[in-house]
C-alpha positions as CSV (number, residue, x, y, z in Angstrom):
1,X,-5.9,-4.8,6.9
2,X,-8.6,-7.7,8.3
3,X,-7.3,-10.4,10.8
4,X,-6.9,-14.2,9.8
5,X,-10.7,-14.4,11.0
6,X,-12.4,-12.4,8.1
7,X,-9.8,-13.8,5.6
8,X,-10.4,-17.5,6.7
9,X,-14.2,-16.9,6.8
10,X,-14.1,-16.9,2.8
11,X,-11.7,-19.3,2.7
12,X,-14.4,-21.6,4.7
13,X,-17.2,-20.6,2.4
14,X,-15.0,-21.7,-0.4
15,X,-14.2,-24.8,0.9
16,X,-18.2,-25.3,1.6
17,X,-18.6,-24.1,-2.3
18,X,-16.2,-26.2,-4.0
19,X,-16.2,-29.5,-1.6
20,X,-19.9,-29.7,-2.4
21,X,-19.7,-28.7,-6.1
22,X,-16.5,-31.1,-6.5
23,X,-17.1,-33.9,-4.5
24,X,-15.7,-37.2,-5.5
25,X,-13.1,-35.7,-8.2
26,X,-10.5,-34.8,-5.5
27,X,-7.6,-37.2,-4.4
28,X,-9.0,-39.5,-1.4
29,X,-7.5,-37.9,1.3
30,X,-9.6,-34.5,0.6
31,X,-12.8,-36.3,1.1
32,X,-12.6,-36.1,5.0
33,X,-12.9,-32.5,4.5
34,X,-10.0,-31.2,6.9
35,X,-7.2,-31.4,4.7
36,X,-9.3,-29.5,1.9
37,X,-10.2,-27.3,4.5
38,X,-6.8,-26.3,5.6
39,X,-5.9,-25.7,1.7
40,X,-8.5,-23.4,1.7
41,X,-7.8,-21.6,4.3
42,X,-3.8,-21.3,3.7
43,X,-5.4,-20.3,0.1
44,X,-7.0,-17.4,1.2
45,X,-4.0,-16.3,3.7
46,X,-1.6,-16.4,1.3
47,X,-1.1,-12.5,0.4
48,X,0.1,-12.0,4.1
49,X,2.8,-14.3,3.5
50,X,5.0,-10.8,3.5
51,X,4.1,-10.5,7.4
52,X,7.3,-13.0,7.9
53,X,9.3,-10.7,6.3
54,X,7.8,-7.5,8.3
55,X,7.8,-9.5,11.7
56,X,11.7,-10.4,10.8
57,X,12.7,-7.3,10.0
58,X,10.3,-5.2,12.2
59,X,8.8,-2.8,9.6
60,X,5.1,-3.3,8.6
61,X,5.2,-0.7,6.4
62,X,8.2,-1.5,4.5
63,X,7.3,-5.2,3.8
64,X,3.6,-5.5,4.4
65,X,0.8,-5.4,1.8
66,X,2.9,-4.1,-1.1
67,X,3.8,-6.7,-3.6
68,X,2.1,-10.1,-2.2
69,X,-1.2,-7.9,-2.4
70,X,-1.3,-7.1,-6.2
71,X,-3.5,-8.7,-8.5
72,X,-0.4,-10.0,-11.2
73,X,0.7,-11.8,-7.8
74,X,-2.3,-13.0,-7.2
75,X,-2.2,-14.4,-11.1
76,X,1.4,-16.0,-10.5
77,X,0.3,-17.6,-7.1
78,X,-2.7,-19.4,-8.4
79,X,-0.8,-20.6,-11.4
80,X,1.7,-22.2,-9.2
81,X,-0.9,-23.4,-6.4
82,X,-2.9,-24.7,-9.3
83,X,-0.1,-26.9,-10.5
84,X,0.9,-28.2,-6.9
85,X,-3.0,-29.5,-6.5
86,X,-2.8,-30.9,-9.8
87,X,0.8,-32.8,-9.0
88,X,-0.8,-33.8,-5.6
89,X,-4.0,-35.1,-7.6
90,X,-5.7,-32.9,-5.4
91,X,-8.2,-31.7,-8.2
92,X,-7.2,-30.8,-11.3
93,X,-5.4,-28.0,-12.6
94,X,-8.6,-25.9,-13.8
95,X,-10.3,-26.3,-10.5
96,X,-7.2,-25.5,-7.7
97,X,-5.9,-22.3,-10.2
98,X,-9.8,-21.1,-9.9
99,X,-9.8,-21.8,-6.2
100,X,-6.4,-20.6,-5.3
101,X,-7.3,-17.6,-7.7
102,X,-10.6,-16.7,-6.0
103,X,-9.2,-17.1,-2.6
104,X,-6.4,-14.6,-3.4
105,X,-8.9,-12.2,-4.7
106,X,-10.8,-11.9,-1.9
107,X,-8.1,-11.8,0.6
108,X,-7.6,-8.4,-1.6
109,X,-11.3,-7.5,-2.0
110,X,-11.5,-7.6,2.3
111,X,-8.2,-5.6,2.3
112,X,-9.2,-3.6,0.1
113,X,-12.6,-2.3,2.5
114,X,-9.7,-2.2,5.6
115,X,-8.5,0.5,7.3
116,X,-5.1,1.3,6.6
117,X,-3.3,3.1,3.6
118,X,-4.2,0.4,0.1
119,X,-2.9,-2.3,-1.5
120,X,-0.3,-2.5,-4.4
121,X,-3.3,-3.4,-6.9
122,X,-1.1,-2.5,-9.8
123,X,2.1,-4.1,-9.0
124,X,4.6,-4.0,-10.7
125,X,3.0,-1.4,-13.0
126,X,2.1,1.0,-10.6
127,X,3.1,1.9,-6.8
128,X,-0.1,3.4,-6.4
129,X,-1.9,2.4,-3.4
130,X,-5.9,1.8,-3.5
131,X,-8.3,1.5,-0.5
132,X,-12.1,2.1,-0.5
133,X,-13.4,5.4,1.4
134,X,-15.4,3.2,2.8
135,X,-14.0,0.8,5.3
136,X,-16.0,-1.9,6.1
137,X,-13.1,-3.6,8.5
138,X,-11.5,-2.1,11.6
139,X,-8.3,-3.5,10.7
140,X,-5.3,-5.0,12.8
141,X,-3.5,-1.3,13.7
142,X,0.0,-3.2,13.7
143,X,1.2,0.7,14.7
144,X,-1.1,0.2,18.4
145,X,1.3,-3.1,19.2
146,X,0.1,-6.3,19.4
147,X,-2.4,-6.3,22.3
148,X,-3.9,-3.1,21.4
149,X,-7.2,-2.5,23.4
150,X,-8.4,-1.6,19.5
151,X,-8.0,-5.7,18.8
152,X,-10.6,-6.2,20.6
153,X,-13.2,-4.5,18.4
154,X,-11.5,-5.9,15.5
155,X,-11.7,-9.4,16.6
156,X,-15.8,-9.0,18.0
157,X,-16.5,-7.4,14.9
158,X,-14.8,-10.1,12.4
159,X,-16.0,-12.6,14.5
160,X,-19.7,-11.0,13.8
161,X,-18.4,-10.9,9.8
162,X,-17.3,-14.4,10.2
163,X,-21.1,-15.8,11.7
164,X,-23.1,-13.8,9.3
165,X,-21.0,-15.5,6.3
166,X,-21.3,-18.9,7.4
167,X,-25.1,-18.4,8.2
168,X,-26.3,-16.5,5.1
169,X,-24.1,-19.5,3.0
170,X,-26.1,-22.2,4.8
171,X,-29.3,-20.4,4.4
172,X,-28.8,-19.9,0.7
173,X,-27.0,-23.4,0.0
174,X,-30.4,-25.3,1.6
175,X,-32.3,-22.6,-0.3
176,X,-31.0,-24.1,-3.8
177,X,-30.9,-27.5,-2.3
178,X,-34.9,-27.4,-1.3
179,X,-35.3,-25.9,-5.1
180,X,-33.1,-28.5,-6.5
181,X,-34.9,-31.4,-5.0
182,X,-38.3,-29.9,-5.7
183,X,-37.5,-29.6,-9.6
184,X,-36.6,-33.2,-9.4
185,X,-39.9,-34.5,-8.6
C-alpha cells in the first residue's frame, strides 16, 4: 500500500480544489486554510484507521486493508463525515459528503494500484481481494520491517508522485484561470 505521502498528496489536491470552488461558504475558521487542509488530509487517510489495530495486535495481514478498504465502508464513512462536517458548520452536508467520499475513494484507488494482496472492495458482499495487475506504487512492505531499505525507494517514488501531481494541479489551475479571465473581457 502507498505510504501516507501519496494519500495526503491527493488530499491536498482535493483541498485546493474544494477550497477554491467553495471559498466563502465555510465556517470562518476554515478560510485560513490550515484546518481545512488537515480535514482533507485526515479524510484521505481515513481508510487506514485499521492500522491502529494492526499495530496493536502486531498483525497487519489480519487487520489492515480489509473492511475499511471497501466501497461500502467509504459510503458509510462519507455519510458520517458529512454529518460531522455539517454539525460543526464547516460546510453543508452535501459538500462534506462529497469531499469525504472523494477522499476515501481516491485512497482506495491508490491502494488498488499498489503492490500487495489487494483490497476488499466489495466487502461485506464478498471477501475477494482486488488489485491491479499493473503496479504504480511500490508500497510500504511491512513484512520487511519498519526500517527496511525498500522504504527509501517507496518514499522517493511517492515524493516524486506528490511533486508531479501538485505541479500538474497548479499548471491546470493557471490554464483554467487564464481562460476564465480572458472570457470575461
